[in-house]
ZATOR-327711 format. One record per residue (C-alpha): residue in one letter; x, y, z. Coordinates in nm, 2 decimals, padded with zeros to 4 digits, m for minus. Last residue first. Layout:
BEGIN
+-----+--------+--------+--------+
: res :     c1 :     c2 :     c3 :
+-----+--------+--------+--------+
:   a :      X :      Y :      Z :
...
+-----+--------+--------+--------+
This chain:
BEGIN
+-----+--------+--------+--------+
: res :     c1 :     c2 :     c3 :
+-----+--------+--------+--------+
:   e :  01.62 :  01.76 :  01.20 :
:   d :  01.29 :  01.88 :  01.00 :
:   n :  01.50 :  01.98 :  00.71 :
:   r :  01.60 :  01.63 :  00.65 :
:   f :  01.23 :  01.52 :  00.58 :
:   e :  01.20 :  01.81 :  00.33 :
:   k :  01.54 :  01.69 :  00.16 :
:   w :  01.43 :  01.32 :  00.18 :
:   a :  01.10 :  01.43 : m00.01 :
:   a :  01.25 :  01.63 : m00.29 :
:   e :  01.51 :  01.36 : m00.36 :
:   a :  01.26 :  01.06 : m00.34 :
:   l :  01.02 :  01.23 : m00.58 :
:   q :  01.29 :  01.31 : m00.83 :
:   r :  01.43 :  00.96 : m00.81 :
:   t :  01.10 :  00.79 : m00.85 :
:   l :  01.00 :  01.05 : m01.15 :
:   t :  01.34 :  00.93 : m01.32 :
:   e :  01.26 :  00.57 : m01.25 :
:   i :  00.92 :  00.63 : m01.40 :
:   y :  01.03 :  00.77 : m01.69 :
:   y :  01.34 :  00.52 : m01.77 :
:   s :  01.10 :  00.22 : m01.70 :
:   g :  01.39 :  00.01 : m01.56 :
:   a :  01.18 : m00.11 : m01.26 :
:   a :  00.82 : m00.08 : m01.30 :
:   p :  00.75 : m00.45 : m01.25 :
:   d :  00.93 : m00.49 : m00.91 :
:   p :  01.02 : m00.86 : m00.90 :
:   i :  00.78 : m00.99 : m01.19 :
:   d :  00.52 : m01.28 : m01.13 :
:   g :  00.26 : m01.06 : m00.96 :
:   l :  00.19 : m00.85 : m01.29 :
:   g :  00.09 : m01.19 : m01.43 :
:   s : m00.19 : m01.03 : m01.65 :
:   e : m00.42 : m01.30 : m01.66 :
:   l : m00.40 : m01.43 : m01.28 :
:   q : m00.31 : m01.13 : m01.09 :
:   l : m00.43 : m00.81 : m01.29 :
:   l : m00.75 : m01.02 : m01.41 :
:   h : m00.82 : m01.11 : m01.04 :
:   q : m00.76 : m00.77 : m00.90 :
:   v : m01.04 : m00.60 : m01.15 :
:   n : m01.24 : m00.93 : m01.04 :
:   r : m01.26 : m00.82 : m00.65 :
:   a : m01.38 : m00.48 : m00.77 :
:   i : m01.65 : m00.62 : m01.02 :
:   r : m01.76 : m00.85 : m00.74 :
:   r : m01.80 : m00.58 : m00.49 :
:   g : m02.00 : m00.36 : m00.74 :
:   f : m02.24 : m00.66 : m00.81 :
:   a : m02.30 : m00.72 : m00.43 :
:   p : m02.40 : m00.37 : m00.41 :
:   p : m02.70 : m00.42 : m00.62 :
:   y : m02.71 : m00.30 : m01.00 :
:   q : m02.82 :  00.02 : m01.16 :
:   a : m02.62 :  00.23 : m00.92 :
:   s : m02.76 :  00.58 : m00.84 :
:   a : m02.84 :  00.49 : m00.47 :
:   e : m02.50 :  00.33 : m00.42 :
:   r : m02.32 :  00.62 : m00.51 :
:   g : m02.07 :  00.63 : m00.19 :
:   a : m01.89 :  00.35 : m00.36 :
:   d : m02.04 :  00.26 : m00.70 :
:   y : m01.75 :  00.13 : m00.87 :
:   p : m01.65 : m00.09 : m00.57 :
:   l : m01.32 :  00.04 : m00.41 :
:   v : m01.04 : m00.21 : m00.47 :
:   t : m00.83 : m00.32 : m00.16 :
:   l : m00.48 : m00.41 : m00.24 :
:   r : m00.23 : m00.57 : m00.02 :
:   d :  00.16 : m00.61 : m00.05 :
:   a :  00.16 : m00.33 : m00.30 :
:   g :  00.47 : m00.28 : m00.52 :
:   g :  00.41 :  00.05 : m00.71 :
:   l :  00.31 : m00.15 : m01.04 :
:   v :  00.04 : m00.31 : m00.82 :
:   a : m00.08 :  00.02 : m00.69 :
:   s : m00.08 :  00.20 : m01.01 :
:   m : m00.25 : m00.10 : m01.17 :
:   a : m00.51 : m00.09 : m00.92 :
:   m : m00.56 :  00.28 : m01.00 :
:   t : m00.58 :  00.19 : m01.37 :
:   t : m00.82 : m00.07 : m01.31 :
:   a : m01.06 :  00.12 : m01.08 :
:   r : m01.06 :  00.42 : m01.33 :
:   i : m01.21 :  00.19 : m01.58 :
:   m : m01.50 :  00.08 : m01.32 :
:   n : m01.51 :  00.45 : m01.21 :
:   t : m01.60 :  00.56 : m01.57 :
:   y : m01.88 :  00.31 : m01.56 :
:   l : m02.00 :  00.50 : m01.23 :
:   d : m02.02 :  00.86 : m01.39 :
:   d : m02.06 :  01.02 : m01.06 :
:   t : m01.68 :  01.04 : m01.01 :
:   y : m01.43 :  00.85 : m00.83 :
:   a : m01.07 :  00.99 : m00.75 :
:   d : m01.22 :  01.15 : m00.42 :
:   i : m01.25 :  00.81 : m00.28 :
:   n : m00.88 :  00.75 : m00.27 :
:   f : m00.85 :  00.40 : m00.33 :
:   h : m00.64 :  00.16 : m00.08 :
:   v : m00.29 :  00.01 : m00.05 :
:   a : m00.15 : m00.19 :  00.22 :
:   t :  00.24 : m00.16 :  00.21 :
:   a :  00.49 : m00.37 :  00.42 :
:   p :  00.81 : m00.18 :  00.42 :
:   l :  01.10 : m00.33 :  00.23 :
:   t :  01.37 : m00.48 :  00.45 :
:   l :  01.71 : m00.32 :  00.52 :
:   p :  01.83 : m00.49 :  00.84 :
:   a :  01.84 : m00.20 :  01.11 :
:   n :  02.18 :  00.02 :  01.14 :
:   w :  01.90 :  00.30 :  01.24 :
:   v :  02.04 :  00.52 :  00.98 :
:   k :  01.99 :  00.22 :  00.73 :
:   l :  01.63 :  00.17 :  00.85 :
:   i :  01.57 :  00.53 :  00.73 :
:   h :  01.74 :  00.49 :  00.42 :
:   l :  01.53 :  00.17 :  00.34 :
:   w :  01.22 :  00.39 :  00.43 :
:   l :  01.35 :  00.63 :  00.16 :
:   l :  01.34 :  00.36 : m00.10 :
:   k :  01.02 :  00.24 : m00.03 :
:   f :  00.86 :  00.58 : m00.04 :
:   a :  01.04 :  00.65 : m00.36 :
:   r :  00.85 :  00.34 : m00.52 :
:   m :  00.51 :  00.43 : m00.40 :
:   k :  00.51 :  00.76 : m00.52 :
:   a :  00.65 :  00.62 : m00.85 :
:   i :  00.37 :  00.43 : m00.89 :
:   e :  00.11 :  00.70 : m00.76 :
:   y :  00.29 :  00.96 : m01.02 :
:   f :  00.25 :  00.73 : m01.31 :
:   y : m00.11 :  00.68 : m01.29 :
:   s : m00.24 :  01.01 : m01.15 :
:   k : m00.59 :  00.85 : m01.06 :
:   g : m00.54 :  00.84 : m00.69 :
:   v : m00.35 :  00.58 : m00.45 :
:   s : m00.41 :  00.57 : m00.07 :
:   l : m00.12 :  00.42 :  00.12 :
:   d : m00.15 :  00.23 :  00.47 :
:   f :  00.20 :  00.17 :  00.59 :
:   q :  00.29 : m00.15 :  00.78 :
:   m :  00.48 : m00.18 :  01.11 :
:   h :  00.54 : m00.52 :  01.31 :
:   a :  00.85 : m00.58 :  01.14 :
:   a :  00.97 : m00.25 :  01.16 :
:   t :  00.93 : m00.24 :  01.54 :
:   r :  01.12 : m00.57 :  01.56 :
:   d :  01.42 : m00.42 :  01.34 :
:   p :  01.43 : m00.11 :  01.53 :
:   t :  01.49 : m00.28 :  01.88 :
:   i :  01.19 : m00.26 :  02.13 :
:   g :  01.36 : m00.16 :  02.46 :
:   r :  01.17 :  00.13 :  02.56 :
:   e :  01.38 :  00.42 :  02.39 :
:   s :  01.37 :  00.18 :  02.07 :
:   l :  01.00 :  00.22 :  02.08 :
:   k :  01.00 :  00.61 :  02.08 :
:   e :  01.26 :  00.64 :  01.80 :
:   l :  01.13 :  00.37 :  01.58 :
:   y :  00.77 :  00.50 :  01.63 :
:   l :  00.89 :  00.87 :  01.54 :
:   n :  01.06 :  00.73 :  01.24 :
:   g :  00.76 :  00.59 :  01.10 :
:   r :  00.55 :  00.89 :  01.19 :
:   r :  00.83 :  01.14 :  01.02 :
:   l :  00.85 :  00.88 :  00.69 :
:   m :  00.47 :  00.87 :  00.69 :
:   s :  00.44 :  01.25 :  00.67 :
:   v :  00.72 :  01.29 :  00.44 :
:   i :  00.59 :  01.05 :  00.18 :
:   e :  00.23 :  01.24 :  00.19 :
:   a :  00.36 :  01.58 :  00.17 :
:   v :  00.59 :  01.50 : m00.14 :
:   p :  00.34 :  01.60 : m00.41 :
:   s :  00.25 :  01.94 : m00.20 :
:   n : m00.12 :  02.00 : m00.03 :
:   g : m00.10 :  01.68 :  00.16 :
:   p : m00.24 :  01.33 :  00.14 :
:   e : m00.22 :  01.18 :  00.48 :
:   s : m00.10 :  00.81 :  00.49 :
:   q : m00.21 :  00.57 :  00.75 :
:   i :  00.06 :  00.41 :  00.96 :
:   s : m00.05 :  00.08 :  01.08 :
:   v :  00.12 : m00.02 :  01.38 :
:   v :  00.04 : m00.38 :  01.48 :
:   t :  00.16 : m00.59 :  01.18 :
:   f :  00.06 : m00.98 :  01.24 :
:   h :  00.28 : m01.26 :  01.13 :
:   p :  00.49 : m01.29 :  01.45 :
:   f :  00.15 : m01.33 :  01.67 :
:   s :  00.25 : m01.49 :  01.98 :
:   e :  00.62 : m01.39 :  02.05 :
:   s :  00.65 : m01.05 :  01.83 :
:   a :  00.28 : m00.97 :  01.91 :
:   f :  00.34 : m00.96 :  02.26 :
:   q :  00.66 : m00.75 :  02.25 :
:   l :  00.48 : m00.52 :  02.03 :
:   l :  00.18 : m00.48 :  02.26 :
:   d :  00.43 : m00.41 :  02.56 :
:   a :  00.61 : m00.13 :  02.34 :
:   l :  00.27 :  00.01 :  02.26 :
:   y :  00.17 :  00.00 :  02.63 :
:   r :  00.48 :  00.18 :  02.72 :
:   w :  00.44 :  00.45 :  02.45 :
:   d :  00.12 :  00.53 :  02.60 :
:   v :  00.07 :  00.83 :  02.33 :
:   i :  00.02 :  01.19 :  02.42 :
:   e : m00.02 :  01.43 :  02.12 :
:   h : m00.31 :  01.21 :  01.96 :
:   h : m00.42 :  01.21 :  01.61 :
:   l : m00.17 :  01.00 :  01.41 :
:   a :  00.06 :  00.89 :  01.69 :
:   p : m00.17 :  00.62 :  01.79 :
:   d : m00.16 :  00.45 :  01.49 :
:   y : m00.33 :  00.10 :  01.52 :
:   a : m00.47 : m00.05 :  01.21 :
:   l : m00.44 : m00.41 :  01.34 :
:   s : m00.29 : m00.66 :  01.08 :
:   g : m00.31 : m01.01 :  00.94 :
:   h : m00.13 : m01.36 :  00.94 :
:   l : m00.20 : m01.68 :  01.12 :
:   q :  00.00 : m01.99 :  01.18 :
:   a :  00.19 : m01.83 :  01.48 :
:   t : m00.16 : m01.80 :  01.65 :
:   k : m00.15 : m02.19 :  01.67 :
:   l : m00.48 : m02.34 :  01.56 :
:   k : m00.68 : m02.59 :  01.74 :
:   r : m01.02 : m02.41 :  01.62 :
:   s : m01.13 : m02.31 :  01.96 :
:   a : m00.79 : m02.22 :  02.05 :
:   a : m00.75 : m01.99 :  01.74 :
:   l : m01.08 : m01.81 :  01.80 :
:   q : m00.98 : m01.76 :  02.17 :
:   s : m00.65 : m01.63 :  02.05 :
:   i : m00.81 : m01.39 :  01.78 :
:   y : m01.03 : m01.25 :  02.06 :
:   s : m00.71 : m01.17 :  02.30 :
:   f : m00.55 : m01.00 :  02.01 :
:   l : m00.85 : m00.79 :  01.94 :
:   i : m00.86 : m00.70 :  02.31 :
:   g : m00.48 : m00.56 :  02.27 :
:   p : m00.61 : m00.32 :  01.99 :
:   n : m00.84 : m00.16 :  02.25 :
:   a : m00.95 :  00.21 :  02.16 :
:   d : m00.79 :  00.26 :  01.82 :
:   v : m00.92 : m00.12 :  01.72 :
:   a : m01.26 : m00.01 :  01.81 :
:   e : m01.26 :  00.30 :  01.62 :
:   g : m01.18 :  00.12 :  01.30 :
:   a : m00.96 : m00.13 :  01.17 :
:   f : m00.91 : m00.52 :  01.18 :
:   h : m00.72 : m00.74 :  00.92 :
:   l : m00.73 : m01.12 :  00.89 :
:   g : m00.51 : m01.25 :  00.59 :
:   i : m00.65 : m01.59 :  00.48 :
:   f : m00.59 : m01.97 :  00.52 :
:   d : m00.52 : m01.97 :  00.88 :
:   p : m00.85 : m01.77 :  00.96 :
:   h : m01.08 : m02.03 :  00.81 :
:   v : m01.41 : m01.85 :  00.79 :
:   d : m01.74 : m02.07 :  00.92 :
:   h : m01.82 : m01.79 :  01.15 :
:   l : m01.56 : m01.54 :  01.18 :
:   l : m01.81 : m01.25 :  01.26 :
:   q : m01.98 : m01.47 :  01.49 :
:   a : m01.68 : m01.53 :  01.68 :
:   f : m01.61 : m01.15 :  01.73 :
:   v : m01.97 : m01.09 :  01.84 :
:   d : m01.94 : m01.38 :  02.12 :
:   s : m01.59 : m01.24 :  02.21 :
:   d : m01.72 : m00.90 :  02.28 :
:   v : m01.72 : m00.61 :  02.00 :
:   g : m01.65 : m00.23 :  02.04 :
:   n : m01.83 :  00.00 :  01.80 :
:   k : m01.70 :  00.13 :  01.45 :
:   l : m01.52 : m00.22 :  01.38 :
:   y : m01.40 : m00.21 :  01.02 :
:   f : m01.31 : m00.57 :  00.92 :
:   r : m01.05 : m00.60 :  00.68 :
:   l : m01.06 : m00.95 :  00.53 :
:   g : m00.79 : m01.12 :  00.29 :
:   q : m00.74 : m01.37 :  00.03 :
:   v : m01.05 : m01.27 : m00.21 :
:   g : m01.18 : m01.51 : m00.45 :
:   g : m01.53 : m01.49 : m00.48 :
:   e : m01.62 : m01.73 : m00.21 :
:   l : m01.42 : m01.54 :  00.01 :
:   a : m01.63 : m01.22 : m00.05 :
:   d : m01.94 : m01.38 :  00.00 :
:   l : m01.82 : m01.53 :  00.32 :
:   a : m01.75 : m01.17 :  00.45 :
:   t : m02.07 : m01.04 :  00.32 :
:   r : m02.24 : m01.33 :  00.53 :
:   n : m02.05 : m01.24 :  00.82 :
:   a : m02.11 : m00.89 :  00.80 :
:   i : m02.46 : m00.96 :  00.79 :
:   a : m02.48 : m01.17 :  01.11 :
:   p : m02.23 : m00.90 :  01.28 :
:   d : m02.47 : m00.63 :  01.22 :
:   a : m02.29 : m00.30 :  01.19 :
:   v : m01.96 : m00.42 :  01.05 :
:   f : m01.80 : m00.27 :  00.76 :
:   i : m01.62 : m00.53 :  00.56 :
:   d : m01.33 : m00.41 :  00.32 :
:   e : m01.19 : m00.65 :  00.08 :
:   c : m00.84 : m00.76 :  00.00 :
:   i : m00.66 : m00.96 : m00.28 :
:   e : m00.32 : m00.98 : m00.12 :
:   w : m00.01 : m00.91 : m00.34 :
:   s :  00.21 : m01.14 : m00.55 :
:   g :  00.56 : m01.17 : m00.48 :
:   a :  00.87 : m01.16 : m00.72 :
:   t :  01.20 : m01.16 : m00.54 :
:   a :  01.49 : m00.94 : m00.67 :
:   t :  01.36 : m00.62 : m00.48 :
:   l :  01.41 : m00.26 : m00.55 :
:   p :  01.47 : m00.34 : m00.91 :
:   a :  01.81 : m00.19 : m01.06 :
:   p :  01.84 :  00.12 : m01.24 :
:   p :  02.13 :  00.09 : m01.50 :
:   v :  02.43 :  00.29 : m01.40 :
:   s :  02.54 :  00.64 : m01.45 :
:   f :  02.15 :  00.70 : m01.55 :
:   d :  02.01 :  00.97 : m01.78 :
:   d :  02.18 :  00.83 : m02.08 :
:   a :  01.95 :  00.53 : m02.04 :
:   h :  01.66 :  00.77 : m02.17 :
:   a :  01.39 :  00.98 : m02.03 :
:   f :  01.13 :  01.21 : m02.23 :
:   p :  00.82 :  01.40 : m02.11 :
:   a :  01.05 :  01.59 : m01.85 :
:   v :  00.90 :  01.61 : m01.51 :
:   t :  00.91 :  01.95 : m01.32 :
:   i :  00.94 :  01.90 : m00.94 :
:   q :  01.03 :  02.18 : m00.70 :
:   d :  00.74 :  02.42 : m00.76 :
:   s :  00.52 :  02.11 : m00.80 :
:   l :  00.42 :  01.85 : m01.07 :
:   k :  00.50 :  02.06 : m01.35 :
:   w :  00.47 :  01.81 : m01.65 :
:   s :  00.67 :  01.90 : m01.92 :
:   l :  00.54 :  01.90 : m02.28 :
:   d :  00.61 :  02.25 : m02.37 :
:   e :  00.98 :  02.17 : m02.28 :
:   l :  01.01 :  01.98 : m02.59 :
:   t :  00.96 :  02.28 : m02.79 :
:   k :  00.71 :  02.34 : m03.02 :
:   d :  00.71 :  02.47 : m03.40 :
:   k :  00.80 :  02.15 : m03.53 :
:   l :  00.76 :  01.89 : m03.27 :
:   d :  00.88 :  01.60 : m03.51 :
:   k :  01.20 :  01.82 : m03.55 :
:   q :  01.24 :  01.84 : m03.19 :
:   i :  01.17 :  01.46 : m03.14 :
:   q :  01.44 :  01.36 : m03.38 :
:   q :  01.71 :  01.57 : m03.24 :
:   l :  01.61 :  01.47 : m02.90 :
:   w :  01.66 :  01.09 : m03.00 :
:   m :  02.02 :  01.19 : m03.12 :
:   e :  02.08 :  01.33 : m02.82 :
:   k :  01.97 :  01.07 : m02.60 :
:   s :  02.21 :  00.81 : m02.78 :
:   v :  02.08 :  00.57 : m03.02 :
:   a :  02.29 :  00.22 : m03.02 :
:   p :  02.31 :  00.05 : m03.36 :
:   f :  02.10 : m00.26 : m03.38 :
:   e :  02.28 : m00.59 : m03.47 :
:   t :  02.41 : m00.63 : m03.11 :
:   f :  02.04 : m00.68 : m03.01 :
:   d :  02.07 : m01.06 : m02.94 :
:   p :  01.76 : m01.22 : m02.80 :
:   m :  01.81 : m01.43 : m02.50 :
:   m :  01.78 : m01.82 : m02.54 :
+-----+--------+--------+--------+
């Protein structure tokens, strides 16, 4: 039964502001405003009266996120043991960072005793940048040896050729997406990595520009925008500014729907993989434990599809009291608590309806869209 609130009188924004001003005494509400940039000032108070219609969730479907862990591959045997330990600890996806090229034997060793049809398989690093197609070949060989169909697998390649290269082999990329569409329908190929900039909207605008560039160049080569979007993910970083990070992710998702609308493509929310901005961590390792929780909450409330929590001692392992395995375990457990005990994955767009976050989302989206349109 839904509660009946009709016995409580409605309180307008004006009435709230009068009470707030009374409580502030010699201060004004503007003294508490947050100046996010020269263009964006965030008021400390938001109300239903600020919206002509009640804000709606970005999605009506509840969907939990994938708990992921990064595996940096130097020695494949060690990397495999680390991966198996992560899986035993409850991760749902593995992202292997391949600095150097690997052959099929090394690849098989990496995934020894790993069941690829039960987890997300993700690959990043210089080896992926150099030859993403060879990874699909190795995955195909692995699937055949396990009597699996590649269509049963899901994962991603962190391939973003337009990030640092002025010359991109678009024909190769078109062929790669066509192959993925036929043989790896649940893999994303293009992974657009965020580039935090000097302005609060720069990160959003950068991803929109590159995402739109891929839609444009691949459509010229026969890949429809909806197919390109289906094999594209956005790799975002989150920092320690709790409300801003939530709103940033939601604003980006809104604007990506605008991009798809312009291309007459189906309006599907973008796939988002979220990692931590390491600059948010400090030399106080226990502060990092707490900070990891709030940053993870920002990612989840913002709608992350996949999340990698950075261990509390990342980059500071020499000063940690416990071995690295402990830090990785704590990082996993942060997500387990949010997913299994807090139930944040059971609610569609859990930040929806928060007038403060909705207002900040709208401000960021409007500023980013204006800057994006100025490029045209």
